N, C-alpha and C positions, 0 to 999 in steps of 0.2 A: 666764764664759761658756762653756757648748757647743757643738761645731758640732751642724751642721742634722743630723738623724739620718736621712742618705737614704735609708741599703738598707731599714731599715724604711719610710720612705716609697711608696717604689720596690715595695717587697712589697704592702703593706697597698694601696697606686692600683690596681696593675696585678691581686695577686690577692683583695685581698676586696672589690674596688666593681669588677674587674672593671672599671677605665677602659682605651682605646684607647693604647699610647702616645703619642700627638698628644695626647688628650684632658690625661692627666696632667701634658705637660710644661705645655698651657697653663695650668693653676689655680696660682695663691696661693696659698703655706702655709697662710693666713685662706680659703682657698675647702678646702681639703684635709679642712683640720681641723674644720670643717660639713659637710662631706657624712661624716666620719668620727662626731659627734655626730648624725648622723642615721641613722645606722645602730644610735647606743647604743653605739658604740665610746672610747675615752676618757672617756668621763658613768662617774664614779663612783658606786657604788650609792647608797643611802640607808644610814644608820645603823641596825641593828635595834634593839631597844628595849634587850636586856639592852645590847650594846654601850655603849649612850646612857648607861645605868643607871651602868657602870661609868665610864662619863670621869664622869658630874656626883659620883658617891661620891668621885671620883681629883683629883676638882677644882674646890669645889665657890663656888660663885658668893659673894666677900665671907667 
């Protein structure tokens, strides 16, 4: 298991979300993750049609 990425979390919390330091340090990691998701950060983009078709061709069901 890797250690929690504090440097990245602090940078995103203070720089991207523009949280005050005291607000950042009162958040739980889960709250930070939910705040990031609300901003569209850390959310995977849906597959495009071509990528999906390629995956279906390479890994067919059954």
